[in-house]
Structure formats: structure tokens, C-alpha cells
C-alpha positions in Angstrom: 10.4 89.9 205.6 9.6 92.7 203.9 9.6 94.0 199.9 11.7 97.1 198.5 9.4 99.7 197.7 8.9 101.8 194.5 11.0 104.6 196.1 14.3 101.9 196.9 13.6 100.4 193.6 13.9 103.3 192.0 16.8 104.2 193.9 18.5 101.4 193.0 17.8 101.9 189.5 19.4 104.5 188.8 23.1 103.9 190.3 22.9 100.7 187.1 22.2 103.1 185.0 25.1 105.8 185.7 27.6 103.2 186.0 26.3 102.0 182.1 26.6 105.0 180.8 30.0 105.4 182.3 31.5 102.5 181.1 29.6 103.6 177.2 31.0 107.3 177.7 34.2 104.7 178.2 34.1 102.1 175.7 33.7 105.6 172.8 36.3 107.4 174.3 38.9 103.8 173.9 37.4 103.5 170.1 37.7 107.6 169.9 42.1 107.2 171.3 41.8 104.2 169.5 40.6 105.6 166.2 42.9 108.8 166.3 45.7 106.6 167.1 44.8 103.8 164.6 44.5 107.5 162.4 47.4 108.8 163.2 50.1 105.5 162.8 48.7 105.5 159.2 49.8 108.9 158.8 53.2 108.8 159.8 53.1 104.5 158.0 52.4 106.3 155.1 54.1 109.6 155.5 56.5 107.5 155.5 55.9 105.6 152.3 56.2 109.1 150.6 59.6 110.0 151.8 61.2 106.8 151.3 59.4 107.0 147.5 60.7 110.3 147.2 64.5 109.1 148.5 64.2 106.4 146.1 63.7 108.7 143.3 66.1 110.9 144.5 68.5 108.1 144.6 67.8 106.3 141.0 68.3 110.3 139.9 72.2 110.3 141.7 73.2 106.3 140.2 72.4 108.4 136.9 74.1 110.6 137.3 77.2 109.0 138.9 76.7 106.5 135.7 76.7 109.9 132.7 80.1 110.5 134.5 81.6 107.0 135.5 80.5 106.4 131.4 82.7 110.0 130.1 85.4 109.2 131.9 85.9 106.1 130.6 85.5 107.3 127.3 88.0 109.7 128.1 90.8 107.6 129.6 90.1 104.6 127.3 90.9 107.3 124.6 94.5 107.9 126.7 95.3 104.4 126.7 94.6 103.5 130.6 93.2 100.2 132.6 89.5 100.4 132.1 88.6 97.3 133.4 87.8 98.7 137.1 85.5 101.4 135.7 83.6 99.3 133.5 82.8 96.5 136.2 81.9 99.7 138.8 79.2 101.0 135.7 77.9 97.0 135.3 77.4 97.4 138.9 75.1 100.1 138.8 73.0 99.0 135.4 72.1 96.7 137.6 71.1 98.5 140.8 68.8 100.7 138.2 67.6 97.5 137.0 66.0 97.1 140.1 61.8 97.4 140.5 62.1 96.6 144.5 61.6 99.9 147.0 64.5 100.3 148.7 64.0 99.8 152.2 66.0 102.7 154.5 69.1 100.6 154.9 69.7 99.5 151.8 69.3 103.4 150.7 72.4 104.1 153.4 74.4 101.1 152.0 73.8 103.2 148.3 74.4 105.9 149.5 77.6 105.2 150.9 78.6 103.3 147.6 77.2 107.1 145.4 80.3 108.7 148.1 82.7 106.4 147.2 82.8 106.6 143.2 82.2 110.4 143.8 85.6 110.1 145.7 87.2 107.4 142.9 85.9 110.4 140.6 87.9 112.3 141.2 90.6 110.3 141.3 90.3 109.4 138.3 90.1 113.3 136.5 94.1 113.4 138.5 94.4 110.0 136.7 93.3 111.8 133.6 95.0 115.2 133.8 98.1 113.4 134.4 97.8 111.4 131.3 97.0 114.7 129.0 100.4 116.0 130.3 102.3 112.7 129.8 101.3 112.9 126.1 101.5 116.5 125.7 104.9 115.7 126.7 105.1 112.2 124.6 103.5 115.3 121.5 106.0 117.8 122.2 109.0 114.8 121.8 107.7 113.0 119.4 107.4 116.4 117.4 110.7 117.1 117.7 111.3 113.7 116.5 109.8 114.3 114.1 110.8 117.1 113.1 114.9 115.9 113.6 113.8 113.2 111.3 112.5 115.6 108.2 115.8 117.9 108.7 117.0 114.3 107.9 115.9 114.1 105.4 115.9 117.0 104.0 119.6 117.0 104.3 119.8 113.3 102.8 118.1 115.1 99.8 120.0 117.3 99.4 123.0 115.6 99.3 121.6 112.4 97.6 120.4 115.3 94.7 124.2 116.8 94.5 125.3 114.1 94.2 122.6 113.2 91.6 123.4 116.7 90.3 128.0 115.2 90.7 126.6 112.2 88.9 124.8 114.0 86.5 128.3 115.6 85.6 130.5 113.6 85.7 128.3 111.7 82.9 128.2 114.9 80.9 131.8 115.7 81.2 132.8 112.1 80.1 130.5 112.4 77.2 133.3 112.8 73.8 133.2 115.4 72.2 134.2 116.1 68.2 136.7 118.7 68.1 136.4 119.1 64.4 134.1 118.2 61.8 135.1 119.3 58.0 132.7 118.0 55.3 134.0 117.8 52.1 132.4 116.6 48.1 134.0 114.3 45.7 133.4 113.6 42.0 132.5 110.8 39.3 136.9 111.4 38.8 137.3 110.5 42.6 138.4 114.6 43.4 137.7 116.0 46.8 136.9 119.3 46.8 136.1 121.2 49.6 134.0 124.6 49.2 134.2 126.7 52.8 130.8 127.5 52.0 130.1 124.3 52.0 127.6 125.0 48.8 128.7 122.5 46.0 127.3 121.6 41.9 125.6 119.2 41.3 128.6 117.7 39.5 130.5 117.9 42.4 128.9 115.5 44.5 129.3 112.5 43.8 130.0 110.9 47.0 130.1 112.7 50.6 133.4 112.6 52.5 133.1 113.6 56.6 136.3 113.9 58.3 135.9 114.0 62.4 138.1 115.0 65.1 137.5 113.1 68.6 138.9 115.0 71.4 140.5 113.5 74.0 138.8 112.7 77.2 140.7 111.0 80.1 137.1 110.7 81.5 135.9 108.1 79.3 136.3 105.3 80.3 138.5 103.3 77.2 136.4 100.7 75.1 134.3 99.6 71.9 132.4 102.4 70.1 130.4 102.9 68.0 130.2 106.3 65.7 126.7 106.7 63.4 126.7 108.9 60.6 123.0 110.0 59.2 122.7 112.3 56.6 119.3 114.2 56.0 118.6 115.5 52.8 116.2 118.2 51.6 112.9 116.3 53.0 114.6 116.1 56.3 115.1 112.0 55.5 117.6 110.4 56.7 119.3 109.3 53.9 120.0 104.9 53.5 121.2 101.9 51.9 120.8 98.7 53.3 123.2 97.4 50.0 125.9 99.9 51.8 125.8 99.0 55.6 122.3 101.1 56.9 120.9 100.4 59.4 118.9 101.6 62.1 119.7 102.9 65.7 117.8 104.5 69.7 118.7 108.0 69.9 116.3 108.8 73.3 114.8 105.3 72.9 113.4 106.9 69.3 114.7 104.1 66.1 116.1 106.5 64.1 117.9 105.6 60.2 121.6 106.0 60.0 123.4 106.9 57.1 126.4 105.0 57.8 128.6 103.6 61.0 132.2 102.5 62.2 133.1 100.6 65.4 136.2 102.1 67.2 137.6 101.6 70.2 138.9 104.5 71.9 141.9 104.6 74.1 140.9 108.1 75.6 143.4 110.1 73.2 142.4 111.9 70.3 141.7 110.0 67.2 140.2 110.8 63.3 137.7 108.9 61.7 136.4 109.0 57.8 133.1 109.0 56.9 132.7 107.8 52.6 129.0 107.3 51.4 128.3 107.5 48.2 124.8 107.3 47.1 123.7 105.4 44.1 121.8 108.6 42.0 122.1 111.7 42.0 122.4 114.5 45.0 118.9 116.5 44.4 119.0 120.5 44.4 118.4 121.2 48.4 120.4 122.1 51.6 121.5 118.7 53.1 122.2 118.1 57.1 125.1 116.1 58.7 124.4 114.2 62.5 127.3 112.8 63.8 126.1 110.2 67.1 128.4 108.3 68.9 126.6 105.1 70.7 123.6 106.5 71.1 123.7 110.0 72.4 124.1 113.1 69.2 127.8 114.4 68.8 127.7 117.1 66.5 126.5 118.7 63.7 127.0 120.0 60.1 124.9 121.0 57.1 125.8 121.3 53.0 123.9 122.6 49.5 123.6 121.2 46.5 122.7 124.2 44.0 
């Protein structure tokens, strides 16, 4: 049996080396392809993550925007008195969605985008509802304004009627007051003789007492009944002359208490009626001007004066 020669040995080793080289090349190629493939996959995955992140950020911004729009509609509808429970519930859902810190998947983002689109449609419907409510409120405001105007006009008319009634009542009250148709002042001397001077000026010795004759005019508008007539004589010092022992006292005139010199109670029957006051002063009348005032009940009836020289 012959042994291989050196040439034969070298020839047999060459194919083996070539085969090994081919295998190594193939392994390098396969590794390179795998590396390229892995890099491409990693790049695609990174790009996908970046895209999802960007879309999530954009979706969050859209959520903020639609929540702002939703809040504006809620406030406006609330002012118009509309039911806002549905919109309030949707706003709460959006608030919960915004609280989520998880990265949304493409499917979740698609679902959320559909919700946002539905909300956009709902907001458009609410805009129409707001316009309708504003129109209704405007009509109601106009109607209320007309009613208020009519009410004001009626109140003005009623006030005018009341004023007219009050004016008429005042006129009737004024017309029903008693009037003095005649007043005469005379002096009575120490002998009881009455002295009448047209100038109503008397000497001291002539005036022992004052006599006042009063005639009440006829008045059918005045209620019949008892009346009190007061005589008030003011001296030169503008103070009332009074003597409690001779029937003087106090009475009210326009809510103010005053002294009267003398008074009489009469029964008035709407017809003309005469009264005579006689007041004798306990001392001499001082020189000067005296005022004579007559009142019936609590209002002034008439006035006059006389002078002592």
C-alpha cells in the first residue's frame, strides 16, 4: 500500500482551506445581514416609539383644547339655565383621561380620537342650543320689559289717580272747614257800656273787658256735631293773655301746645251761628297793639286786632 506523496497532501489540504474560507465568509455575511436587520428593526421600533410619543403629546394637547371648549359651553349654558349634567360628566371623563400617565397604544389613541371627534360634534350641537336659548331669553326679556313698562305705566296712572283723589280729598277737607263770616271787637268800660270804634283803637279807661262777636258761616259740607271754639288774645309782648280762674287753658294747634284765653262748646248744625266771647282782665290793659285770634277745634278760624292808647 503506497503512502500519499507531499504533492498529494498539499492538494488535499487546499480544498479544505477553501471550504473553511467559504464558511467563514458565509458566517461573516450572515452576521452582517443579522446586524443590519437588527439595526433596521431597532430603528423602526425607535421611530415607532417616537411617533407614538409625538401622537400622544398631540392627543393630550387636543384633550386640553376640547376640555377648554367644553368648560366654556358649560358656563354659558349654566348662565342660560340649561341642563349641564351631560357636559359635566364628559368633562370629568376628560379629566380622568388626562390624569393617565401610561403611554397610549395606537388602538387606544384611535379610540380617543373618535371620542374627541364626537365631542366636537356635540359642541356644535350645544352652540346651536346656546343660540336658541339666547334667542328665547331675548324674546322673554323683551316681553318682560314690555310687561314692566306696562306695569310702570299702570303704577304711574294709579299714582296719578291717587294724587287726584288726595287732592280732591284735600279740597273737600278744606271746603268742609268752618269759616267766620263776621267778627267784631268792642271794648266794655267799667260801667258795662260797650264802646265800638271803627278804628279798633281805645283809650285805657274804655277797656275794662273785651267783647268779641263771631258769626260762623253756613256750611253744608261740614259734619254736624259738637265743636270747640277758642279765643286767644295776644298782648303787646306777643304772649297770650290767660287766667285759669276765668276758664283759660291750653290746646293743640298743628301739634303744638298753646294757651287760649277763653273757649266755648257749641253744637253746629251746618247753619249760620253767632257766638259772643266776653273776657274781663283782672288788671288794666297796657298800652299797645293786641292780636285777637279765633280757632275752631285745632285750626285757625279768623283773626283781628285792637289797640290801647
